[in-house]
N, C-alpha and C positions, 0 to 999 in steps of 0.2 A: 552088893550089887542091887541096882534098881531096875525093875522091868516095868515098862510103861505100855498100857493097852490104849490104843487110840482108834478112831474111826467114827463114822456117822452114828446117830442115835438108833437105838432099838434094833440092832442087828445081832444081838447075843453077846456083845462084848463084855458086859458085866458078869454074866454067868461064866464065860470063859476065864475072865480074870480071877474070879473067886475060886473056881475049880483049880486053876493053875496054882494059886497061892496055897490052897489046901494040900494039893498033891506034893508040893515042894516045901511045905512048912514055912511059908513066907509071911511077913506082916502085910496085911491088905489094907489099903486106904483108897479113898475116892476124892478127886478134886472137882469142884471146890470142896474144901474140907468141911466136915460137920460133926466132928467128935466132941466138941465142947459147945456150950451155949453161945459163946462169943463167935466161934467159927460159923455156927449154924445161922445166927442172926445176920452176920455179914453176907452169907450166901443167899439167904432168903431176900434180903433187901436188894442185893445186886441183881438177882434174877427176876425181879418184878419188871413189868413193862412201863413203870412210872418213873424210871430214872434215865437220864441221858447216857450216851455211850461212855463219856469220859468218867462220869461219876461211877458207873458200873465197874469200869476197869480198876479204879482206885479201891473200891470196896473188895473186889476180887483179889487185888494185890495184898490188901490187909489180911484177907482170909488166908491167902497162901503164906504170908509171913508167919502167922500163928501156926499153921500146919507144918511148915518147914522147920520151925523151931522144935516142934514135937518130934518129927521123924529124924531130924539130924542127930538127936540123942541116941538113936538106935544104931547108927553107923559104926561108932567105935566098938560096939558089942558084936559086930560082924553079922547083924541080922539082915537077911535079904528082904527087900521091900518090893511090893507089887502095887502100882498105882493104876486105878481105873480112871482114865483121863489124867491130864497134867497141864503144865504151863503151855504145852504145845496146842492143846485145845483152846486155851486162852488167846493165843496168837491167831489161830484159825478163825474163831468166831468173831473176834474183834475186826479182823481183816474183812470178813464178810459184811460187817456193818460199816465199812469204809475207812478203817484205820490201817495204815500201811504197816508192813512187817517192821520197818525201821522205827516207826513211831512207837509201836508196841514194845519193841526190844529196848528202846530207850527208857520206857517206864519200868520195865522189868529188871534192868541192870542192877539197881540197888539190892535186889534180893539175891542175885548171883554173888555180889560182893559180900553180902552179909552171911551167906551160907555156902562158902566155897567148897566144903566137903561134899555137898550134894551134887555139885556140878563138875568136880575135877575128874571124875571117871565117867566116860560116856555111858548112858543108859542103854539097855536093850529095849528097843522100841518095836512093838508088834502093831502094825497098821492093819486093822481088820476091815473086811468087807463081807457082804453076804449076797450072793447072786439071787437067792430066793426073794430077798427083800427088794433088790433092784428090779426084778422082773414084774413086780406088782404095778401094772400100768394104771389100773383103776384106783383113783384116790380113795374111794370108799373102802377098798380092799386092803389099803396100806395101814400099817400099824400106827402111824403118827399123823395121817392125813396130809402129809406134805407131798407136793408134786414130785415126780421122779427126778426131774432135773436138779432139785435142791440137794438130794442125797449125792448125786454125781458131782455137783459143784463142791460140796463139803469134802468129799474124798479127794478130788483134784487139788483143793486148797491145802489139805494135809500134805500131799506130795510136795507142793511148792514151799510150804513152811519148813518142812524137814530139810529140803534142799537149801533153803536160806540159812537155817541153823547149822548146816553141815553135819547133820546127825544121820548115821546109817540106820536102816530099818529093814524089817522083814514084813513082807505082805503075807497075810493069812486070810484064807477064805473060810468063814464060818458057815456051817450047813445046818439048817433046821431039820434036815432029813435023817440026822443021826443024833445020838444022845450028847448031852453036854460033856460027859466023861470022854466019849469018843473024840469029840473036837479037841479036848484038852490033851489027850494022849497023842493025837496027830501033831499038835503044836509042839509038845515036848520033843517028839521025835525030830521034827523039822529043826528046832533050835539046836538039838544035839548034833545033827548032821552039819548044820551051818558052822557050829563051833569047831567041829572036827575038821571041816574043809579049811577053816581059817586058823588052824593050829591051836585051838583053844582046849582040845582034849588030848 
């Protein structure tokens, strides 16, 4: 099973994903991948501001190709995988730069064809938000200096991308007012209840 954590930057998503992976003894990874020198080099080149959008997407696709080859080896062993961000982020941020979902999906299709085991079972997607982050009106008081509308737009675009992909997901509100462990325990309880309601338990 693959569990994907998505949402805007700097809302506590990585801490939640790591705690979740640790609590359930899952393999944790982050996209774009950076476990090897090749993956890291592709990620660093793609995320500079000196490349155009299409070049960036091809480098990120190459990065994902190397990463998917790595984690696809874990699936036959029944290892549960947690990814902090995923191809869904790729679609969202490309769309925010002007690439349509259809165009991005066309570029991504060869990876789906090459690694069918990664895509044959729908992932569990946790779409994270954080009200404390959203309420920071003053840009100087925000963690990334982005205006508030940017985070709202990112979150709305995730909803649209997941609808386009036909992937079901769970909304989860992270809180900075409780510990990371408490957020994780609340998420695990939410997922268990959701699985029970849908006949998964």
